[in-house]
VEXTOR-136332 format. One record per atom (N, C-alpha, C): chain; atom name; x, y, z. Coordinates in pm, whole numbers, plus 50000, padded with zeros to 5 digits. Layout:
% residues N
PT:A:CA:X:Y:Z
...
***
This chain:
% residues 198
PT:A:N:82451:43656:67307
PT:A:CA:82394:43698:67426
PT:A:C:82250:43681:67424
PT:A:N:82191:43709:67305
PT:A:CA:82042:43709:67305
PT:A:C:81994:43562:67320
PT:A:N:82084:43465:67272
PT:A:CA:82032:43331:67272
PT:A:C:82033:43286:67435
PT:A:N:82132:43340:67503
PT:A:CA:82123:43317:67661
PT:A:C:81998:43371:67716
PT:A:N:81967:43497:67688
PT:A:CA:81838:43564:67746
PT:A:C:81718:43491:67701
PT:A:N:81728:43439:67568
PT:A:CA:81609:43371:67529
PT:A:C:81591:43234:67597
PT:A:N:81691:43172:67625
PT:A:CA:81694:43036:67696
PT:A:C:81647:43072:67846
PT:A:N:81689:43185:67909
PT:A:CA:81634:43211:68045
PT:A:C:81499:43232:68042
PT:A:N:81443:43294:67935
PT:A:CA:81305:43318:67908
PT:A:C:81213:43208:67895
PT:A:N:81274:43104:67822
PT:A:CA:81198:42992:67805
PT:A:C:81202:42912:67929
PT:A:N:81309:42911:67998
PT:A:CA:81304:42838:68140
PT:A:C:81194:42896:68224
PT:A:N:81172:43022:68223
PT:A:CA:81071:43081:68312
PT:A:C:80926:43039:68259
PT:A:N:80922:43036:68123
PT:A:CA:80783:42983:68059
PT:A:C:80765:42856:68102
PT:A:N:80854:42768:68103
PT:A:CA:80830:42618:68126
PT:A:C:80799:42605:68261
PT:A:N:80875:42663:68348
PT:A:CA:80847:42645:68492
PT:A:C:80706:42699:68529
PT:A:N:80677:42827:68463
PT:A:CA:80540:42879:68496
PT:A:C:80426:42783:68434
PT:A:N:80463:42712:68312
PT:A:CA:80359:42616:68270
PT:A:C:80322:42488:68358
PT:A:N:80440:42451:68423
PT:A:CA:80439:42328:68511
PT:A:C:80365:42368:68628
PT:A:N:80377:42491:68683
PT:A:CA:80300:42537:68817
PT:A:C:80152:42558:68760
PT:A:N:80134:42627:68625
PT:A:CA:79990:42636:68593
PT:A:C:79911:42523:68606
PT:A:N:79977:42397:68592
PT:A:CA:79876:42285:68592
PT:A:C:79835:42267:68742
PT:A:N:79924:42305:68822
PT:A:CA:79912:42269:68969
PT:A:C:79811:42369:69052
PT:A:N:79817:42491:68987
PT:A:CA:79736:42608:69059
PT:A:C:79666:42687:68970
PT:A:N:79524:42687:69012
PT:A:CA:79430:42748:68915
PT:A:C:79429:42915:68924
PT:A:N:79493:42966:69032
PT:A:CA:79505:43109:69048
PT:A:C:79621:43168:68973
PT:A:N:79591:43245:68861
PT:A:CA:79697:43300:68768
PT:A:C:79808:43380:68846
PT:A:N:79785:43450:68941
PT:A:CA:79883:43534:69013
PT:A:C:79970:43439:69088
PT:A:N:79903:43326:69147
PT:A:CA:79976:43216:69221
PT:A:C:80080:43147:69112
PT:A:N:80034:43125:68975
PT:A:CA:80113:43066:68880
PT:A:C:80236:43146:68849
PT:A:N:80199:43270:68827
PT:A:CA:80318:43375:68799
PT:A:C:80417:43385:68917
PT:A:N:80369:43401:69041
PT:A:CA:80445:43407:69151
PT:A:C:80522:43267:69176
PT:A:N:80477:43163:69159
PT:A:CA:80559:43028:69154
PT:A:C:80668:43025:69066
PT:A:N:80620:43076:68936
PT:A:CA:80731:43074:68832
PT:A:C:80849:43167:68840
PT:A:N:80806:43287:68897
PT:A:CA:80901:43410:68935
PT:A:C:80997:43349:69046
PT:A:N:80924:43288:69155
PT:A:CA:81015:43236:69273
PT:A:C:81097:43115:69223
PT:A:N:81063:43035:69147
PT:A:CA:81138:42915:69089
PT:A:C:81256:42960:69010
PT:A:N:81240:43074:68934
PT:A:CA:81346:43126:68861
PT:A:C:81445:43229:68932
PT:A:N:81395:43262:69058
PT:A:CA:81442:43373:69125
PT:A:C:81600:43351:69162
PT:A:N:81631:43228:69180
PT:A:CA:81764:43205:69221
PT:A:C:81866:43157:69095
PT:A:N:81806:43062:69009
PT:A:CA:81886:43030:68876
PT:A:C:81915:43133:68797
PT:A:N:81813:43231:68781
PT:A:CA:81847:43332:68673
PT:A:C:81971:43424:68705
PT:A:N:81966:43477:68839
PT:A:CA:82089:43576:68853
PT:A:C:82217:43481:68854
PT:A:N:82213:43365:68901
PT:A:CA:82341:43281:68898
PT:A:C:82375:43246:68755
PT:A:N:82275:43193:68686
PT:A:CA:82286:43151:68551
PT:A:C:82345:43268:68454
PT:A:N:82278:43392:68464
PT:A:CA:82324:43499:68377
PT:A:C:82452:43535:68404
PT:A:N:82493:43549:68519
PT:A:CA:82610:43579:68580
PT:A:C:82740:43489:68508
PT:A:N:82714:43349:68539
PT:A:CA:82794:43252:68490
PT:A:C:82803:43268:68334
PT:A:N:82687:43273:68279
PT:A:CA:82692:43279:68128
PT:A:C:82771:43405:68057
PT:A:N:82746:43518:68120
PT:A:CA:82835:43628:68091
PT:A:C:82976:43605:68104
PT:A:N:83010:43556:68200
PT:A:CA:83159:43530:68224
PT:A:C:83230:43432:68129
PT:A:N:83156:43320:68129
PT:A:CA:83193:43188:68036
PT:A:C:83173:43219:67887
PT:A:N:83054:43268:67857
PT:A:CA:83028:43288:67703
PT:A:C:83029:43424:67643
PT:A:N:83060:43534:67723
PT:A:CA:83042:43660:67674
PT:A:C:83173:43721:67605
PT:A:N:83156:43813:67528
PT:A:CA:83264:43894:67475
PT:A:C:83354:43974:67585
PT:A:N:83433:44050:67566
PT:A:CA:83515:44118:67680
PT:A:C:83426:44214:67771
PT:A:N:83329:44268:67706
PT:A:CA:83229:44377:67762
PT:A:C:83135:44294:67847
PT:A:N:83091:44178:67805
PT:A:CA:83004:44097:67874
PT:A:C:83062:44031:67989
PT:A:N:83192:43990:67967
PT:A:CA:83253:43930:68089
PT:A:C:83278:44030:68197
PT:A:N:83315:44148:68155
PT:A:CA:83337:44251:68271
PT:A:C:83204:44287:68344
PT:A:N:83097:44267:68275
PT:A:CA:82962:44295:68334
PT:A:C:82937:44157:68410
PT:A:N:82964:44035:68366
PT:A:CA:82955:43912:68444
PT:A:C:83034:43923:68576
PT:A:N:83158:43975:68572
PT:A:CA:83250:43979:68679
PT:A:C:83198:44058:68795
PT:A:N:83159:44181:68733
PT:A:CA:83103:44283:68817
PT:A:C:82964:44229:68899
PT:A:N:82876:44155:68820
PT:A:CA:82781:44089:68877
PT:A:C:82801:43985:68974
PT:A:N:82914:43902:68944
PT:A:CA:82962:43804:69054
PT:A:C:83019:43864:69163
PT:A:N:83069:43974:69154
PT:A:CA:83135:44044:69281
PT:A:C:83016:44089:69387
PT:A:N:82928:44159:69317
PT:A:CA:82787:44209:69375
PT:A:C:82727:44100:69442
PT:A:N:82699:43976:69368
PT:A:CA:82612:43870:69410
PT:A:C:82695:43792:69522
PT:A:N:82815:43768:69517
PT:A:CA:82881:43713:69619
PT:A:C:82865:43772:69747
PT:A:N:82894:43914:69751
PT:A:CA:82907:43979:69866
PT:A:C:82760:44006:69922
PT:A:N:82670:44039:69844
PT:A:CA:82530:44035:69874
PT:A:C:82465:43919:69945
PT:A:N:82506:43786:69895
PT:A:CA:82473:43662:69934
PT:A:C:82522:43643:70074
PT:A:N:82657:43674:70094
PT:A:CA:82718:43655:70225
PT:A:C:82643:43751:70337
PT:A:N:82598:43875:70295
PT:A:CA:82566:43964:70374
PT:A:C:82411:43928:70408
PT:A:N:82342:43866:70306
PT:A:CA:82196:43825:70325
PT:A:C:82203:43719:70427
PT:A:N:82297:43604:70414
PT:A:CA:82288:43492:70504
PT:A:C:82337:43550:70651
PT:A:N:82415:43629:70649
PT:A:CA:82470:43675:70784
PT:A:C:82347:43746:70857
PT:A:N:82268:43839:70782
PT:A:CA:82163:43894:70854
PT:A:C:82055:43799:70876
PT:A:N:82040:43695:70791
PT:A:CA:81938:43596:70828
PT:A:C:81963:43520:70973
PT:A:N:82100:43483:70978
PT:A:CA:82141:43429:71107
PT:A:C:82137:43515:71220
PT:A:N:82167:43654:71200
PT:A:CA:82167:43753:71307
PT:A:C:82042:43775:71359
PT:A:N:81945:43815:71258
PT:A:CA:81801:43853:71317
PT:A:C:81715:43739:71335
PT:A:N:81727:43632:71282
PT:A:CA:81645:43507:71305
PT:A:C:81495:43557:71303
PT:A:N:81454:43603:71212
PT:A:CA:81323:43633:71180
PT:A:C:81230:43541:71120
PT:A:N:81107:43516:71169
PT:A:CA:81019:43413:71103
PT:A:C:80965:43460:70970
PT:A:N:80923:43378:70913
PT:A:CA:80846:43398:70769
PT:A:C:80697:43385:70799
PT:A:N:80619:43460:70710
PT:A:CA:80475:43451:70733
PT:A:C:80416:43324:70702
PT:A:N:80475:43255:70631
PT:A:CA:80411:43107:70613
PT:A:C:80471:42995:70704
PT:A:N:80574:43042:70772
PT:A:CA:80656:42940:70857
PT:A:C:80727:42995:70980
PT:A:N:80647:43034:71088
PT:A:CA:80689:43100:71201
PT:A:C:80819:43040:71268
PT:A:N:80840:42914:71242
PT:A:CA:80960:42850:71290
PT:A:C:81087:42847:71198
PT:A:N:81069:42893:71078
PT:A:CA:81180:42900:70990
PT:A:C:81305:42976:71042
PT:A:N:81282:43101:71106
PT:A:CA:81382:43175:71157
PT:A:C:81475:43234:71057
PT:A:N:81453:43249:70926
PT:A:CA:81544:43305:70813
PT:A:C:81457:43403:70726
PT:A:N:81379:43468:70776
PT:A:CA:81300:43547:70683
PT:A:C:81367:43686:70646
PT:A:N:81444:43732:70727
PT:A:CA:81496:43874:70700
PT:A:C:81650:43879:70664
PT:A:N:81679:43930:70565
PT:A:CA:81589:44000:70430
PT:A:C:81566:43857:70338
PT:A:N:81496:43893:70231
PT:A:CA:81489:43819:70123
PT:A:C:81597:43780:70035
PT:A:N:81649:43675:70029
PT:A:CA:81765:43637:69958
PT:A:C:81737:43642:69802
PT:A:N:81611:43605:69757
PT:A:CA:81577:43612:69608
PT:A:C:81570:43756:69575
PT:A:N:81520:43852:69665
PT:A:CA:81512:43973:69629
PT:A:C:81654:44052:69622
PT:A:N:81731:44024:69719
PT:A:CA:81878:44072:69725
PT:A:C:81956:44043:69596
PT:A:N:81951:43904:69565
PT:A:CA:82021:43861:69460
PT:A:C:81999:43925:69320
PT:A:N:81858:43925:69305
PT:A:CA:81810:43987:69176
PT:A:C:81843:44120:69161
PT:A:N:81830:44208:69283
PT:A:CA:81849:44355:69265
PT:A:C:82002:44372:69248
PT:A:N:82085:44288:69304
PT:A:CA:82222:44317:69287
PT:A:C:82268:44276:69142
PT:A:N:82214:44172:69093
PT:A:CA:82229:44152:68950
PT:A:C:82184:44288:68856
PT:A:N:82044:44319:68889
PT:A:CA:82015:44427:68807
PT:A:C:82085:44549:68825
PT:A:N:82149:44588:68933
PT:A:CA:82219:44712:68939
PT:A:C:82357:44681:68870
PT:A:N:82414:44567:68900
PT:A:CA:82541:44555:68827
PT:A:C:82524:44536:68684
PT:A:N:82434:44499:68617
PT:A:CA:82388:44484:68471
PT:A:C:82388:44619:68434
PT:A:N:82301:44711:68500
PT:A:CA:82273:44822:68447
PT:A:C:82387:44938:68428
PT:A:N:82492:44893:68497
PT:A:CA:82611:44976:68504
PT:A:C:82693:44977:68348
PT:A:N:82691:44856:68314
PT:A:CA:82747:44816:68180
PT:A:C:82642:44825:68049
PT:A:N:82531:44787:68090
PT:A:CA:82415:44765:67982
PT:A:C:82283:44831:68045
PT:A:N:82264:44959:68041
PT:A:CA:82140:45012:68084
PT:A:C:82026:44950:68020
PT:A:N:81999:44916:67891
PT:A:CA:81885:44844:67847
PT:A:C:81868:44722:67906
PT:A:N:81967:44636:67927
PT:A:CA:81955:44512:67997
PT:A:C:81909:44510:68138
PT:A:N:81959:44634:68202
PT:A:CA:81941:44660:68330
PT:A:C:81786:44696:68357
PT:A:N:81720:44757:68267
PT:A:CA:81583:44769:68275
PT:A:C:81502:44638:68289
PT:A:N:81528:44551:68200
PT:A:CA:81474:44413:68214
PT:A:C:81497:44342:68339
PT:A:N:81624:44361:68379
PT:A:CA:81672:44294:68493
PT:A:C:81607:44352:68616
PT:A:N:81584:44475:68636
PT:A:CA:81498:44547:68735
PT:A:C:81357:44497:68737
PT:A:N:81303:44484:68613
PT:A:CA:81170:44441:68601
PT:A:C:81149:44301:68651
PT:A:N:81252:44218:68627
PT:A:CA:81253:44077:68663
PT:A:C:81258:44063:68826
PT:A:N:81367:44147:68864
PT:A:CA:81388:44166:69013
PT:A:C:81255:44207:69094
PT:A:N:81188:44306:69021
PT:A:CA:81072:44340:69094
PT:A:C:80972:44254:69110
PT:A:N:80942:44157:69000
PT:A:CA:80855:44059:68981
PT:A:C:80892:43932:69084
PT:A:N:81020:43903:69096
PT:A:CA:81063:43808:69188
PT:A:C:81033:43855:69346
PT:A:N:81047:43990:69366
PT:A:CA:81031:44036:69492
PT:A:C:80895:44038:69520
PT:A:N:80804:44073:69428
PT:A:CA:80656:44058:69461
PT:A:C:80627:43927:69467
PT:A:N:80682:43809:69400
PT:A:CA:80638:43678:69408
PT:A:C:80668:43625:69546
PT:A:N:80752:43665:69613
PT:A:CA:80810:43622:69752
PT:A:C:80689:43661:69854
PT:A:N:80630:43794:69838
PT:A:CA:80537:43842:69920
PT:A:C:80409:43770:69878
PT:A:N:80375:43758:69753
PT:A:CA:80252:43696:69714
PT:A:C:80244:43539:69756
PT:A:N:80356:43467:69766
PT:A:CA:80349:43342:69808
PT:A:C:80365:43318:69973
PT:A:N:80370:43443:70041
PT:A:CA:80400:43435:70165
PT:A:C:80518:43382:70221
PT:A:N:80624:43381:70144
PT:A:CA:80757:43338:70194
PT:A:C:80821:43443:70271
PT:A:N:80774:43575:70237
PT:A:CA:80842:43685:70315
PT:A:C:80734:43803:70337
PT:A:N:80735:43896:70428
PT:A:CA:80660:43997:70442
PT:A:C:80714:44123:70337
PT:A:N:80653:44226:70330
PT:A:CA:80698:44345:70247
PT:A:C:80813:44393:70309
PT:A:N:80827:44404:70418
PT:A:CA:80958:44437:70491
PT:A:C:81065:44351:70462
PT:A:N:81055:44241:70481
PT:A:CA:81165:44144:70436
PT:A:C:81205:44140:70292
PT:A:N:81117:44153:70209
PT:A:CA:81140:44152:70053
PT:A:C:81195:44281:70034
PT:A:N:81142:44396:70066
PT:A:CA:81206:44526:70011
PT:A:C:81348:44557:70093
PT:A:N:81363:44501:70228
PT:A:CA:81500:44512:70283
PT:A:C:81589:44422:70184
PT:A:N:81564:44318:70146
PT:A:CA:81631:44238:70070
PT:A:C:81684:44310:69919
PT:A:N:81573:44367:69859
PT:A:CA:81588:44450:69739
PT:A:C:81707:44568:69766
PT:A:N:81690:44635:69862
PT:A:CA:81753:44741:69913
PT:A:C:81905:44713:69939
PT:A:N:81909:44607:70007
PT:A:CA:82042:44557:70025
PT:A:C:82120:44512:69906
PT:A:N:82056:44446:69809
PT:A:CA:82122:44391:69695
PT:A:C:82160:44513:69603
PT:A:N:82078:44611:69598
PT:A:CA:82102:44719:69520
PT:A:C:82226:44801:69579
PT:A:N:82208:44824:69684
PT:A:CA:82331:44899:69762
PT:A:C:82455:44842:69737
PT:A:N:82462:44696:69782
PT:A:CA:82604:44634:69756
PT:A:C:82648:44640:69628
PT:A:N:82556:44619:69501
PT:A:CA:82607:44629:69381
PT:A:C:82639:44769:69336
PT:A:N:82566:44873:69405
PT:A:CA:82622:45017:69365
PT:A:C:82761:45029:69400
PT:A:N:82774:44987:69553
PT:A:CA:82916:45007:69599
PT:A:C:83022:44922:69502
PT:A:N:82979:44805:69465
PT:A:CA:83079:44733:69372
PT:A:C:83094:44802:69262
PT:A:N:83005:44838:69195
PT:A:CA:83015:44926:69075
PT:A:C:83107:45047:69088
PT:A:N:83082:45117:69188
PT:A:CA:83185:45230:69206
PT:A:C:83314:45204:69276
PT:A:N:83353:45089:69305
PT:A:CA:83482:45068:69367
PT:A:C:83570:45016:69263
PT:A:N:83716:45042:69275
PT:A:CA:83795:45004:69190
PT:A:C:83830:44849:69224
PT:A:N:83822:44760:69137
PT:A:CA:83836:44617:69154
PT:A:C:83722:44545:69240
PT:A:N:83613:44607:69248
PT:A:CA:83499:44556:69314
PT:A:C:83527:44539:69469
PT:A:N:83411:44487:69532
PT:A:CA:83429:44502:69680
PT:A:C:83514:44371:69725
PT:A:N:83538:44268:69642
PT:A:CA:83646:44175:69682
PT:A:C:83785:44206:69661
PT:A:N:83803:44337:69630
PT:A:CA:83942:44391:69611
PT:A:C:84024:44329:69498
PT:A:N:83953:44319:69377
PT:A:CA:84017:44267:69259
PT:A:C:84026:44106:69257
PT:A:N:83953:44046:69335
PT:A:CA:83950:43885:69328
PT:A:C:83864:43864:69195
PT:A:N:83774:43925:69172
PT:A:CA:83672:43884:69061
PT:A:C:83700:43992:68966
PT:A:N:83675:44125:68988
PT:A:CA:83679:44229:68905
PT:A:C:83808:44296:68898
PT:A:N:83901:44290:68785
PT:A:CA:84035:44328:68784
PT:A:C:84035:44477:68777
PT:A:N:84158:44526:68815
PT:A:CA:84168:44660:68838
PT:A:C:84163:44727:68697
PT:A:N:84112:44854:68683
PT:A:CA:84106:44912:68553
PT:A:C:84219:44921:68472
PT:A:N:84231:44916:68338
PT:A:CA:84345:44894:68259
PT:A:C:84446:45030:68279
PT:A:N:84382:45137:68296
PT:A:CA:84458:45255:68324
PT:A:C:84553:45253:68432
PT:A:N:84517:45188:68560
PT:A:CA:84598:45194:68669
PT:A:C:84708:45079:68644
PT:A:N:84682:44985:68554
PT:A:CA:84772:44888:68516
PT:A:C:84901:44974:68419
PT:A:N:84837:45022:68340
PT:A:CA:84953:45088:68239
PT:A:C:85016:45200:68319
PT:A:N:84963:45275:68431
PT:A:CA:85039:45364:68504
PT:A:C:85155:45304:68587
PT:A:N:85156:45165:68607
PT:A:CA:85254:45101:68689
PT:A:C:85379:45082:68595
PT:A:N:85384:45078:68469
PT:A:CA:85496:45050:68394
PT:A:C:85558:45184:68377
PT:A:N:85691:45188:68397
PT:A:CA:85764:45309:68378
PT:A:C:85814:45336:68245
PT:A:N:85865:45241:68160
PT:A:CA:85917:45272:68037
PT:A:C:85865:45154:67939
PT:A:N:85852:45192:67807
PT:A:CA:85812:45096:67718
PT:A:C:85928:45018:67674
PT:A:N:85922:44873:67657
PT:A:CA:86038:44807:67616
PT:A:C:86062:44817:67476
PT:A:N:86198:44787:67424
PT:A:CA:86218:44804:67280
PT:A:C:86280:44675:67255
PT:A:N:86287:44663:67120
PT:A:CA:86364:44531:67066
PT:A:C:86267:44446:67028
PT:A:N:86303:44296:67009
PT:A:CA:86214:44205:66945
PT:A:C:86077:44185:67006
PT:A:N:86081:44180:67163
PT:A:CA:85959:44167:67234
PT:A:C:85872:44272:67236
PT:A:N:85888:44398:67196
PT:A:CA:85819:44510:67204
PT:A:C:85680:44501:67151
PT:A:N:85667:44461:67031
PT:A:CA:85560:44448:66967
PT:A:C:85455:44359:67035
PT:A:N:85501:44243:67093
PT:A:CA:85432:44156:67175
PT:A:C:85385:44227:67306
PT:A:N:85473:44300:67367
PT:A:CA:85434:44378:67497
PT:A:C:85328:44463:67460
PT:A:N:85345:44539:67362
PT:A:CA:85242:44644:67325
PT:A:C:85096:44601:67309
PT:A:N:85090:44478:67234
PT:A:CA:84957:44404:67202
PT:A:C:84890:44346:67318
PT:A:N:84978:44313:67421
PT:A:CA:84911:44241:67550
PT:A:C:84898:44359:67659
PT:A:N:84951:44462:67632
PT:A:CA:84907:44581:67724
PT:A:C:84808:44671:67653
***
């Protein structure tokens, strides 16, 4: 897992280095790097946890995927409903809320439920991405903070619900609810296999 986090960190540094050559302002370089990493990081970390992680990491990845999918759908719906302009492009009509902020705060909240130490770093990254969206004038502070609040809230609801917000589609029901559904333990040749699987 540390390898995955190291790879993501290197990606951010490489992207930041490319932008540094284009822009002399240090805060602009950082804002560009964070914005560029703002979508690939939550999606990549979530996919990496699900595909490459151990059981606990896969559980955190599935929780993040549930939160990110619902957050993304709500963010896109609000953008279409509100049709708010962006500070840098009044004709864009997709400014509210910030999708970068919502997805990164959804990831941070989902990760912090299983891994509080990772959550701290994820929150720091999410705050940086949110700042970058305002710094680059892609969003106003209201749009960015609304995205952050939406992502956090949706992920918090996902973390506290049985089977996630998508009703078990991604996050399976907790093991204790499955064990309670079985009325009797089988006996005979297949009993050892049954016990190992449950």
